[in-house]
C-alpha positions as a LaTeX table, in Angstrom:
\begin{tabular}{lrrr}
\hline
Residue & $x$ (\AA) & $y$ (\AA) & $z$ (\AA) \\
\hline
Met1 & 77.80 & 113.22 & 38.53 \\
Ala2 & 78.38 & 116.87 & 37.62 \\
Asp3 & 78.68 & 119.14 & 40.66 \\
Val4 & 75.94 & 121.44 & 39.35 \\
Ser5 & 73.11 & 123.23 & 41.15 \\
Val6 & 70.22 & 124.10 & 38.83 \\
Ile7 & 68.37 & 127.31 & 39.76 \\
Met8 & 64.69 & 127.46 & 38.74 \\
Pro9 & 62.46 & 130.40 & 39.77 \\
Asn10 & 58.74 & 129.73 & 40.02 \\
Tyr11 & 55.52 & 131.69 & 40.39 \\
Gly12 & 52.18 & 129.89 & 40.43 \\
Tyr13 & 51.47 & 126.22 & 39.94 \\
Asp14 & 52.26 & 125.43 & 36.31 \\
Arg15 & 52.68 & 121.93 & 34.90 \\
Arg16 & 55.20 & 123.24 & 32.37 \\
Leu17 & 57.74 & 123.26 & 35.18 \\
His18 & 57.64 & 119.46 & 35.20 \\
Ala19 & 58.86 & 119.28 & 31.60 \\
Ala20 & 61.76 & 121.58 & 32.44 \\
Val21 & 62.68 & 119.41 & 35.43 \\
Asp22 & 62.40 & 116.29 & 33.27 \\
Ser23 & 64.95 & 117.76 & 30.84 \\
Val24 & 67.38 & 118.17 & 33.74 \\
Leu25 & 66.80 & 114.63 & 34.98 \\
Ala26 & 67.39 & 113.34 & 31.44 \\
Gln27 & 70.95 & 114.73 & 31.28 \\
Ser28 & 73.63 & 112.30 & 30.13 \\
Glu29 & 75.64 & 113.41 & 33.18 \\
Pro30 & 73.36 & 113.89 & 36.22 \\
Val31 & 73.44 & 117.16 & 38.14 \\
Arg32 & 73.82 & 117.39 & 41.90 \\
Glu33 & 70.56 & 119.16 & 42.71 \\
Ile34 & 67.60 & 121.15 & 41.41 \\
Leu35 & 66.47 & 124.14 & 43.48 \\
Ile36 & 62.99 & 125.41 & 42.66 \\
Ser37 & 62.58 & 128.82 & 44.27 \\
Asp38 & 58.93 & 129.81 & 44.62 \\
Asp39 & 58.35 & 133.57 & 44.63 \\
Ala40 & 55.54 & 133.69 & 47.22 \\
Ser41 & 52.92 & 132.17 & 44.91 \\
Pro42 & 49.39 & 132.88 & 46.12 \\
Asp43 & 48.02 & 129.43 & 45.16 \\
Gly44 & 50.12 & 127.22 & 47.43 \\
Ala45 & 52.36 & 126.26 & 44.53 \\
Ala46 & 55.37 & 125.49 & 46.74 \\
Ser47 & 53.49 & 122.89 & 48.77 \\
Arg48 & 51.98 & 121.31 & 45.66 \\
Leu49 & 55.37 & 121.13 & 43.95 \\
Arg50 & 56.88 & 119.46 & 47.01 \\
Asp51 & 54.16 & 116.82 & 46.82 \\
Asp52 & 54.72 & 116.33 & 43.08 \\
Phe53 & 58.47 & 115.88 & 43.28 \\
Ala54 & 58.55 & 113.93 & 46.54 \\
Ala55 & 57.20 & 110.91 & 44.67 \\
Leu56 & 59.45 & 111.37 & 41.67 \\
Asp57 & 62.20 & 108.85 & 41.02 \\
Ser58 & 64.86 & 111.45 & 40.39 \\
Ala59 & 67.78 & 109.06 & 39.84 \\
Gly60 & 69.70 & 110.39 & 42.82 \\
Val61 & 69.20 & 114.07 & 41.97 \\
Glu62 & 67.99 & 116.07 & 44.98 \\
Ile63 & 65.03 & 118.34 & 44.24 \\
Arg64 & 64.39 & 121.08 & 46.78 \\
Val65 & 61.48 & 123.53 & 46.74 \\
Leu66 & 62.30 & 126.80 & 48.49 \\
Glu67 & 59.99 & 129.69 & 49.37 \\
Thr68 & 60.36 & 133.45 & 49.68 \\
Asp69 & 58.33 & 135.38 & 52.26 \\
Thr70 & 57.16 & 138.07 & 49.86 \\
Asn71 & 56.99 & 138.37 & 46.10 \\
Gly72 & 60.16 & 140.05 & 44.85 \\
Gly73 & 60.52 & 138.96 & 41.23 \\
Pro74 & 62.58 & 136.23 & 39.55 \\
Gly75 & 65.94 & 137.80 & 40.45 \\
Arg76 & 65.22 & 137.66 & 44.16 \\
Ala77 & 63.83 & 134.12 & 43.83 \\
Arg78 & 66.97 & 132.99 & 42.02 \\
Asn79 & 69.16 & 134.63 & 44.67 \\
Arg80 & 67.37 & 132.65 & 47.37 \\
Ala81 & 68.35 & 129.45 & 45.59 \\
Ile82 & 71.91 & 130.58 & 44.82 \\
Ala83 & 72.46 & 131.24 & 48.53 \\
Glu84 & 71.51 & 127.66 & 49.37 \\
Ala85 & 73.16 & 125.92 & 46.43 \\
Lys86 & 75.61 & 123.13 & 47.27 \\
Gly87 & 77.15 & 122.66 & 43.83 \\
Arg88 & 80.36 & 124.12 & 42.46 \\
Tyr89 & 78.62 & 125.26 & 39.27 \\
Ile90 & 75.47 & 127.40 & 39.20 \\
Ala91 & 73.17 & 126.82 & 36.20 \\
Phe92 & 69.86 & 128.47 & 35.30 \\
Leu93 & 66.64 & 127.17 & 33.76 \\
Asp94 & 63.09 & 128.56 & 33.65 \\
Ala95 & 59.78 & 126.68 & 33.54 \\
Asp96 & 59.11 & 127.43 & 29.85 \\
Asp97 & 62.45 & 126.08 & 28.68 \\
Ala98 & 64.38 & 122.82 & 28.42 \\
Trp99 & 67.89 & 121.41 & 27.99 \\
Leu100 & 69.09 & 118.92 & 25.44 \\
Pro101 & 70.38 & 115.71 & 27.09 \\
Glu102 & 74.09 & 116.36 & 26.54 \\
Lys103 & 74.13 & 120.01 & 27.68 \\
Ile104 & 75.62 & 119.62 & 31.15 \\
Glu105 & 78.17 & 117.00 & 30.15 \\
Arg106 & 79.48 & 119.05 & 27.25 \\
Gln107 & 79.32 & 122.46 & 28.89 \\
Ile108 & 81.07 & 121.45 & 32.12 \\
Ala109 & 83.80 & 119.72 & 30.10 \\
Phe110 & 84.15 & 122.94 & 28.09 \\
Met111 & 84.50 & 125.01 & 31.27 \\
Gln112 & 87.09 & 122.65 & 32.71 \\
Asp113 & 89.09 & 122.70 & 29.46 \\
Thr114 & 89.02 & 126.48 & 29.04 \\
Gly115 & 88.90 & 127.66 & 32.67 \\
Ala116 & 85.86 & 129.79 & 31.85 \\
Gly117 & 84.27 & 131.45 & 34.86 \\
Leu118 & 81.02 & 132.10 & 32.95 \\
Ser119 & 79.93 & 130.02 & 29.97 \\
Tyr120 & 76.90 & 129.76 & 27.70 \\
Thr121 & 75.67 & 127.91 & 24.62 \\
Gly122 & 73.45 & 128.49 & 21.65 \\
Tyr123 & 69.78 & 127.57 & 21.76 \\
Glu124 & 66.79 & 126.77 & 19.62 \\
Met125 & 63.72 & 129.01 & 19.74 \\
Val126 & 60.37 & 127.24 & 19.49 \\
Asp127 & 56.80 & 128.52 & 19.53 \\
Glu128 & 54.13 & 127.69 & 22.11 \\
Gln129 & 53.30 & 124.47 & 20.24 \\
Gly130 & 56.93 & 123.36 & 20.35 \\
Glu131 & 57.53 & 124.01 & 16.64 \\
His132 & 60.92 & 125.28 & 15.49 \\
Val133 & 61.21 & 129.05 & 14.95 \\
Ser134 & 64.94 & 129.70 & 14.68 \\
Tyr135 & 68.36 & 129.03 & 16.14 \\
Phe136 & 70.49 & 131.51 & 18.03 \\
Ala137 & 74.26 & 130.97 & 17.85 \\
Pro138 & 76.14 & 133.42 & 20.12 \\
Pro139 & 79.76 & 134.48 & 19.60 \\
Glu140 & 82.41 & 132.28 & 21.23 \\
Arg141 & 83.64 & 135.18 & 23.38 \\
Leu142 & 81.71 & 138.07 & 24.92 \\
Thr143 & 83.15 & 141.18 & 26.57 \\
Arg144 & 81.36 & 143.70 & 28.75 \\
Asp145 & 81.01 & 146.08 & 25.80 \\
Asp146 & 79.48 & 143.28 & 23.72 \\
Met147 & 76.93 & 142.58 & 26.43 \\
Leu148 & 76.01 & 146.23 & 26.87 \\
Arg149 & 74.97 & 146.30 & 23.23 \\
Ser150 & 73.18 & 142.95 & 23.08 \\
Asn151 & 72.43 & 140.25 & 25.64 \\
Ser152 & 73.81 & 137.26 & 23.76 \\
Ile153 & 73.72 & 134.96 & 26.80 \\
Gly154 & 70.44 & 133.11 & 27.11 \\
Cys155 & 69.71 & 132.64 & 30.81 \\
Leu156 & 68.70 & 129.03 & 30.15 \\
Thr157 & 72.22 & 128.30 & 28.87 \\
Ala158 & 74.37 & 130.14 & 31.43 \\
Ile159 & 76.60 & 128.42 & 34.01 \\
Tyr160 & 79.14 & 130.08 & 36.31 \\
Asp161 & 81.87 & 128.56 & 38.47 \\
Ala162 & 80.98 & 129.50 & 42.05 \\
Gly163 & 83.43 & 127.02 & 43.54 \\
Arg164 & 86.42 & 128.72 & 41.97 \\
Tyr165 & 85.32 & 132.35 & 41.84 \\
Gly166 & 82.66 & 132.70 & 44.56 \\
Arg167 & 78.94 & 133.31 & 44.37 \\
Phe168 & 77.45 & 136.10 & 42.33 \\
Tyr169 & 73.90 & 137.33 & 42.83 \\
Met170 & 71.41 & 139.08 & 40.59 \\
Pro171 & 70.45 & 142.69 & 41.29 \\
Thr172 & 66.87 & 142.65 & 42.58 \\
Ile173 & 65.36 & 144.49 & 39.66 \\
Arg174 & 62.16 & 143.14 & 38.06 \\
Lys175 & 63.56 & 142.81 & 34.55 \\
Arg176 & 67.02 & 142.44 & 32.98 \\
Gln177 & 68.40 & 140.95 & 36.20 \\
Asp178 & 70.11 & 138.18 & 34.23 \\
Leu179 & 71.94 & 140.64 & 31.97 \\
Ala180 & 72.97 & 142.64 & 35.03 \\
Leu181 & 74.44 & 139.47 & 36.54 \\
Trp182 & 76.43 & 138.63 & 33.41 \\
Leu183 & 77.82 & 142.18 & 33.39 \\
Ile184 & 78.87 & 141.84 & 37.04 \\
Ile185 & 80.62 & 138.51 & 36.44 \\
Ile186 & 82.34 & 139.62 & 33.22 \\
Gly187 & 83.40 & 142.86 & 34.92 \\
Gln188 & 85.22 & 140.85 & 37.59 \\
Leu189 & 86.39 & 137.74 & 35.71 \\
Gly190 & 86.86 & 138.95 & 32.15 \\
Pro191 & 85.11 & 137.80 & 28.96 \\
Ala192 & 82.60 & 134.96 & 29.05 \\
Gln193 & 83.23 & 131.97 & 26.79 \\
Gly194 & 80.63 & 130.00 & 24.91 \\
Met195 & 79.68 & 127.16 & 22.60 \\
Pro196 & 77.61 & 128.36 & 19.61 \\
Glu197 & 75.80 & 125.05 & 19.06 \\
Pro198 & 72.24 & 124.85 & 20.44 \\
Leu199 & 72.12 & 122.78 & 23.62 \\
Ala200 & 68.85 & 124.20 & 25.00 \\
Arg201 & 65.35 & 125.02 & 23.83 \\
Tyr202 & 63.71 & 128.38 & 24.52 \\
Thr203 & 59.93 & 128.85 & 24.20 \\
Arg204 & 59.08 & 132.16 & 22.59 \\
Arg205 & 55.62 & 133.27 & 23.62 \\
Glu206 & 53.71 & 135.65 & 21.36 \\
Ser207 & 52.66 & 137.83 & 24.27 \\
Ser208 & 56.27 & 138.44 & 25.24 \\
Val209 & 57.30 & 139.17 & 21.64 \\
Ser210 & 54.63 & 141.75 & 20.87 \\
Ser211 & 52.90 & 143.35 & 23.84 \\
Asn212 & 55.93 & 143.48 & 26.10 \\
Lys213 & 58.56 & 144.81 & 23.69 \\
Phe214 & 58.09 & 148.41 & 24.78 \\
Lys215 & 58.24 & 147.44 & 28.44 \\
Ala216 & 61.43 & 145.50 & 27.74 \\
Ala217 & 62.97 & 148.55 & 26.09 \\
Ala218 & 62.04 & 150.69 & 29.08 \\
Tyr219 & 63.70 & 148.24 & 31.47 \\
Gln220 & 66.81 & 148.16 & 29.28 \\
Trp221 & 67.05 & 151.94 & 29.49 \\
Arg222 & 66.64 & 151.82 & 33.27 \\
Leu223 & 69.41 & 149.22 & 33.46 \\
Tyr224 & 71.80 & 151.58 & 31.70 \\
Arg225 & 70.84 & 154.67 & 33.67 \\
Glu226 & 69.84 & 153.47 & 37.14 \\
Val227 & 71.69 & 150.17 & 37.67 \\
Leu228 & 74.88 & 150.86 & 35.72 \\
Gly229 & 74.88 & 154.64 & 36.27 \\
Met230 & 75.59 & 155.58 & 32.65 \\
Asp231 & 75.30 & 159.15 & 31.43 \\
Val232 & 72.65 & 159.91 & 28.82 \\
Val233 & 75.06 & 159.86 & 25.86 \\
Ser234 & 76.57 & 156.47 & 26.75 \\
Ala235 & 73.17 & 155.01 & 27.56 \\
Ser236 & 71.72 & 156.27 & 24.27 \\
Arg237 & 74.62 & 154.86 & 22.25 \\
Asn238 & 74.25 & 151.41 & 23.81 \\
Phe239 & 70.47 & 151.54 & 23.56 \\
Val240 & 70.60 & 152.04 & 19.80 \\
His241 & 72.83 & 148.96 & 19.46 \\
Tyr242 & 70.48 & 147.03 & 21.75 \\
Ala243 & 67.43 & 147.91 & 19.67 \\
Val244 & 69.05 & 147.00 & 16.34 \\
Asn245 & 70.56 & 143.77 & 17.64 \\
Gly246 & 67.34 & 142.78 & 19.37 \\
Tyr247 & 65.40 & 143.12 & 16.14 \\
Ala248 & 67.93 & 141.03 & 14.24 \\
Lys249 & 67.99 & 138.38 & 16.97 \\
His250 & 64.23 & 137.80 & 17.21 \\
Arg251 & 62.95 & 138.55 & 13.75 \\
\hline
\end{tabular}
């Protein structure tokens, strides 16, 4: 068994979460636990999820459903789970997404071989019907400067070694909290290391691609200026790279 805690934020009762959990339970090397952190859903989702997974034969994998008192966004929900995680390695997965069966086995072996504090893999992008859209193969090494210009670490692929380096938490901003976390970890531990081959599947929703692109850009700018404290010139330089790379990545 891999000593891995899987962090899954949740808001609202959505059956898609079950498919994501199933992809974790189907791993060739079982994980230690799955922590579903409900972000104060108004529909009693936490209680319903507890009922769903209580009857699940999870092959020895503990599934815990946690709750936050007030809605604070996915970063705060993930932090709630990170604080309670028992595993050495912290991995992330969202309800829309899934892992391929060999992901944990291969990625943990990679981290043990390389000593990586933060690792990631490539992933396949699919549409809402599950049809293939494209593959994303990240570089094998990512520095802080690389990440400022383009977030090449898909949150569904990231794992960090909390047992060796301590726990890292996401800034409690509504968007771009995952990128902020990678920047924090890389700033302290050095470059992240990755496997370009796709070991996860990311669902690209049309609403997020079109209607939210301007909101995403606004949050990226706020990350540079308000979270990282960059001056206007530095923020503008990185923002241009972000915009160009984002277009190339998702076209």
